[in-house]
C-alpha positions as CSV (number, residue, x, y, z in Angstrom):
1,M,9.3,-10.3,-15.5
2,V,13.0,-9.6,-15.8
3,F,13.7,-12.6,-13.6
4,T,11.4,-14.9,-15.5
5,D,12.8,-13.7,-18.9
6,R,16.3,-14.3,-17.7
7,V,15.4,-17.9,-16.5
8,S,13.6,-18.7,-19.7
9,N,16.5,-17.3,-21.8
10,R,18.9,-19.5,-19.9
11,I,16.8,-22.6,-20.6
12,Q,16.5,-21.6,-24.2
13,S,20.2,-21.2,-24.6
14,F,20.8,-24.5,-22.8
15,V,18.5,-26.5,-25.2
16,G,19.2,-24.2,-28.2
17,G,21.8,-26.6,-29.7
18,I,19.6,-29.7,-29.3
19,L,16.0,-28.8,-30.4
20,P,14.7,-27.2,-33.6
21,Y,13.5,-23.5,-33.6
22,Q,9.8,-24.2,-33.1
23,E,10.4,-26.6,-30.2
24,R,12.8,-24.2,-28.6
25,L,10.0,-21.6,-28.6
26,Q,7.6,-24.1,-27.0
27,V,10.2,-24.9,-24.3
28,R,10.8,-21.2,-23.7
29,K,7.1,-20.6,-23.3
30,A,6.6,-23.6,-21.0
31,A,9.6,-22.4,-18.9
32,L,8.2,-18.9,-18.7
33,Y,4.8,-20.2,-17.5
34,L,6.4,-22.6,-15.0
35,V,8.5,-19.8,-13.5
36,V,5.4,-17.5,-13.3
37,I,3.3,-20.2,-11.6
38,L,6.1,-21.0,-9.1
39,T,6.6,-17.3,-8.3
40,C,2.9,-16.7,-7.8
41,A,2.6,-19.8,-5.6
42,V,5.4,-18.6,-3.4
43,M,3.9,-15.1,-3.2
44,M,0.4,-16.2,-2.5
45,F,1.2,-19.0,0.0
46,P,1.2,-16.7,3.1
47,M,-2.3,-15.5,2.0
48,Y,-3.4,-19.1,1.5
49,W,-2.1,-20.1,4.9
50,M,-3.7,-17.2,6.6
51,L,-7.1,-18.0,5.1
52,V,-6.8,-21.7,5.8
53,A,-5.7,-21.1,9.4
54,S,-8.6,-18.7,10.0
55,I,-11.2,-21.5,9.4
56,Q,-9.6,-24.3,11.4
57,P,-9.9,-25.3,15.1
58,Y,-7.1,-24.1,17.3
59,D,-5.6,-27.7,17.7
60,H,-5.3,-28.0,13.9
61,I,-3.3,-24.8,13.8
62,V,-0.8,-25.4,16.5
63,Q,-0.6,-29.2,16.6
64,T,-1.7,-30.7,13.3
65,P,-1.3,-28.0,10.6
66,T,-3.6,-28.6,7.6
67,W,-2.0,-28.2,4.2
68,F,-4.6,-29.5,1.8
69,P,-8.1,-28.1,1.0
70,T,-9.9,-31.5,1.7
71,Q,-8.8,-31.4,5.3
72,V,-9.7,-27.8,5.6
73,I,-13.2,-28.3,4.4
74,A,-13.7,-31.2,6.8
75,A,-12.7,-29.0,9.7
76,L,-14.2,-25.8,8.4
77,Q,-15.5,-23.4,11.0
78,I,-16.0,-19.7,11.4
79,D,-15.8,-19.4,15.2
80,A,-12.7,-17.2,14.9
81,Y,-14.6,-14.7,12.8
82,I,-17.5,-14.6,15.2
83,S,-15.2,-14.2,18.1
84,V,-13.4,-11.3,16.5
85,F,-16.6,-9.3,16.4
86,A,-18.3,-10.7,19.5
87,D,-15.4,-10.6,22.0
88,R,-13.5,-7.6,20.7
89,N,-14.2,-4.1,19.5
90,F,-13.3,-5.0,16.0
91,E,-15.9,-3.0,14.1
92,R,-14.7,0.2,15.9
93,W,-11.1,-0.6,15.1
94,Y,-12.1,-1.1,11.5
95,F,-14.0,2.2,11.4
96,N,-10.9,4.0,12.9
97,S,-8.6,2.6,10.2
98,V,-10.9,3.5,7.4
99,L,-11.5,7.0,8.6
100,V,-7.8,7.7,9.3
101,A,-6.9,6.3,5.9
102,I,-9.5,8.5,4.1
103,I,-8.3,11.7,5.9
104,A,-4.6,10.9,5.1
105,I,-5.4,10.1,1.4
106,V,-7.4,13.2,0.8
107,S,-4.9,15.5,2.5
108,T,-1.8,13.9,1.0
109,V,-3.1,13.7,-2.6
110,G,-4.3,17.3,-2.4
111,A,-1.0,18.7,-0.9
112,S,1.2,16.5,-3.2
113,T,-0.6,17.6,-6.3
114,L,-0.3,21.3,-5.5
115,A,3.3,21.0,-4.4
116,G,4.3,18.8,-7.4
117,Y,2.7,21.3,-9.8
118,G,4.4,24.2,-8.1
119,L,7.8,22.6,-8.2
120,T,7.3,21.8,-11.9
121,R,5.9,25.1,-13.2
122,V,7.4,27.7,-10.8
123,Q,11.0,28.5,-11.6
124,F,13.3,29.3,-8.7
125,R,17.0,28.6,-7.8
126,G,17.7,25.2,-6.3
127,R,14.4,23.7,-7.3
128,K,15.8,20.2,-8.1
129,N,17.8,20.1,-4.9
130,F,14.8,21.2,-2.9
131,A,12.7,18.3,-4.4
132,R,15.4,15.8,-3.7
133,L,15.7,17.1,-0.1
134,I,12.0,16.5,0.3
135,L,12.5,12.9,-0.7
136,F,15.3,12.6,1.7
137,S,13.0,13.4,4.6
138,Y,11.0,10.3,3.7
139,M,14.0,8.1,4.6
140,F,13.5,8.6,8.4
141,P,12.1,5.5,10.1
142,P,8.6,6.1,11.7
143,I,10.0,5.2,15.2
144,L,12.4,8.1,14.9
145,L,9.5,10.5,14.4
146,A,7.0,8.9,16.7
147,F,8.5,9.9,20.1
148,P,8.9,13.7,19.2
149,Q,5.4,13.6,17.9
150,Y,4.2,12.0,21.0
151,Q,5.6,14.9,23.1
152,I,4.2,17.5,20.8
153,W,0.8,15.9,20.4
154,R,0.5,15.5,24.2
155,Q,1.1,19.2,24.7
156,I,-1.3,20.4,22.0
157,G,-4.0,17.8,22.8
158,L,-3.8,15.6,19.7
159,L,-3.2,12.3,21.4
160,N,-6.0,9.8,20.9
161,S,-7.5,11.8,18.1
162,Y,-8.2,11.1,14.5
163,I,-6.5,14.3,13.4
164,G,-3.3,13.5,15.4
165,I,-2.8,10.1,13.9
166,S,-3.8,11.3,10.4
167,V,-1.3,14.1,10.5
168,A,1.4,11.6,11.5
169,H,0.5,9.4,8.5
170,I,0.5,12.5,6.2
171,A,4.0,13.4,7.5
172,I,5.2,10.0,6.4
173,S,3.6,9.8,3.0
174,L,3.7,13.4,1.9
175,P,7.4,13.7,1.0
176,F,7.2,10.7,-1.3
177,G,3.9,11.9,-2.7
178,M,5.3,15.4,-3.5
179,W,8.4,13.9,-5.1
180,M,6.3,11.5,-7.2
181,M,3.9,14.3,-8.4
182,W,6.9,16.5,-9.2
183,K,8.2,13.7,-11.4
184,F,4.7,13.1,-12.9
185,F,4.0,16.8,-13.8
186,Q,7.3,16.9,-15.7
187,T,5.6,14.5,-18.2
188,V,2.7,16.8,-18.8
189,P,3.5,19.1,-21.8
190,I,3.4,22.8,-20.9
191,A,2.1,23.3,-24.5
192,Y,-1.4,22.2,-23.5
193,E,-1.5,24.7,-20.7
194,E,-0.1,27.4,-23.0
195,A,-2.9,26.7,-25.5
196,A,-5.4,27.2,-22.7
197,W,-3.8,30.5,-21.7
198,M,-4.0,31.7,-25.3
199,N,-7.7,31.0,-25.2
200,G,-8.1,33.2,-22.1
201,A,-7.8,30.6,-19.3
202,S,-6.2,31.6,-16.1
203,Q,-3.4,29.7,-14.4
204,F,-5.9,28.2,-12.0
205,H,-8.2,27.0,-14.7
206,S,-5.4,25.5,-16.8
207,F,-4.2,23.7,-13.7
208,K,-7.8,22.4,-12.9
209,D,-8.9,21.6,-16.5
210,V,-5.7,20.6,-18.2
211,A,-3.0,19.5,-15.8
212,I,-5.2,17.7,-13.2
213,P,-6.9,15.4,-15.7
214,M,-3.6,14.4,-17.2
215,A,-2.1,13.8,-13.8
216,K,-4.9,11.5,-12.5
217,P,-2.8,8.3,-12.8
218,G,-0.1,9.9,-10.6
219,M,-2.7,11.0,-8.1
220,V,-4.1,7.5,-7.9
221,A,-0.6,6.1,-7.3
222,V,-0.1,8.6,-4.5
223,A,-3.5,7.7,-3.0
224,I,-2.6,3.9,-3.1
225,F,0.8,4.6,-1.5
226,T,-0.8,6.7,1.2
227,F,-3.4,4.1,1.9
228,A,-0.7,1.4,2.3
229,V,1.2,3.6,4.7
230,S,-1.9,4.4,6.8
231,W,-3.5,1.0,6.7
232,N,-0.4,-0.9,7.7
233,D,1.1,1.6,10.2
234,F,1.8,0.0,13.5
235,T,4.5,2.2,15.1
236,M,2.7,5.5,15.0
237,A,-0.7,4.1,15.9
238,T,0.8,2.2,18.9
239,I,2.5,5.4,20.3
240,L,0.0,8.1,19.4
241,L,-3.2,6.1,20.2
242,P,-2.8,4.7,23.7
243,D,-6.6,4.5,24.2
244,S,-7.8,1.0,23.0
245,S,-11.1,2.4,21.6
246,M,-9.2,4.7,19.3
247,Q,-6.7,2.2,18.0
248,T,-6.5,1.2,14.4
249,L,-6.3,-2.4,13.2
250,P,-2.5,-3.2,13.2
251,P,-1.9,-2.4,16.9
252,A,-5.4,-3.7,17.8
253,V,-4.6,-7.2,16.4
254,Q,-1.7,-7.4,18.8
255,T,-4.2,-7.6,21.6
256,F,-4.9,-11.2,20.5
257,V,-1.5,-12.1,21.8
258,Q,-1.8,-12.7,25.6
259,Q,0.9,-13.5,28.1
260,N,0.1,-17.2,28.2
261,Y,-2.0,-17.7,25.1
262,V,-2.0,-16.7,21.5
263,Y,-5.4,-16.6,19.7
264,W,-4.0,-17.8,16.3
265,G,-7.5,-18.3,14.8
266,Q,-8.6,-14.8,15.7
267,I,-5.3,-13.3,14.5
268,M,-5.7,-15.0,11.1
269,A,-9.4,-14.1,10.9
270,A,-8.6,-10.4,11.6
271,S,-5.7,-10.4,9.2
272,T,-8.0,-11.9,6.5
273,L,-10.6,-9.2,7.1
274,M,-7.8,-6.5,7.0
275,S,-6.7,-7.8,3.6
276,I,-10.0,-7.2,1.9
277,P,-9.9,-3.4,1.4
278,P,-6.3,-3.4,0.0
279,F,-7.2,-6.3,-2.3
280,L,-10.3,-4.6,-3.7
281,L,-8.5,-1.2,-4.0
282,V,-5.6,-2.6,-6.0
283,Y,-7.7,-4.9,-8.1
284,K,-10.0,-2.0,-9.1
285,L,-7.2,0.5,-9.7
286,Q,-4.3,-1.7,-10.9
287,E,-4.1,-0.1,-14.4
288,S,-3.9,3.5,-13.0
289,I,-1.4,2.3,-10.4
290,L,0.9,0.8,-13.0
291,E,0.6,3.8,-15.3
292,G,1.3,6.2,-12.4
293,F,4.4,4.4,-11.2
294,R,5.6,3.9,-14.8
295,T,5.2,7.5,-15.7
296,G,6.8,8.6,-12.4
297,G,9.9,6.6,-13.2
298,L,9.5,3.9,-10.6
């Protein structure tokens, strides 16, 4: 919105000395809509191209790319979707991704909420520096953590396991989740909990009945962030899940790339199917996500 407002203001200032006030408002509004439409078109084009390519014959993808819906409808086919399920273990990969994401979300949200509340309410020296140090640990790239984890996981028997890959995803998302919940609980007034304590509630009950309901938008934002980390992870899953039957979707889609042949139709079909859960999740929880990130100062 900042970019669109800046562009519309530039246009308004350009025509400001020529047109009357009402017409300047109309020009500004038209410019704003134009910029929003162009921005959405650029952002949505990869999704459009992925969907169109998934329902075209292979020749149309690599030799005569189809840009317009009329040609797409004429060549419409779902062979790539059928092949994804018939020739590959796609439903197992899908189940693996969903299960790992659920474990990571539940664990990260629970731990982040407890840690964020403790950092906010418990007074100790160096609390702010400790919280910032936690966020610093999020800056390490996954590839830097994957190889040490591979050695450790191999020794303790967590390779090719749901717990092993879930713990790896939790290790990536937990620092940011803790920092975000720490920032979020700072916006929850302590006076509400003090009122509960005056009425005889314990620290646990004030946390459960007062702080948690007010922190729900932050918890939703952490859950969405953790889901994105787990659902899109390629590096950790490739290294910690060498068994193909245990793989999650991102590394599994790579198997459609052979030495002498690339199954573009199947790749686009699998990518389209992968896009459905994130789309539904964000569409359903978009208000809570925006409130959580806004309150968290992001």
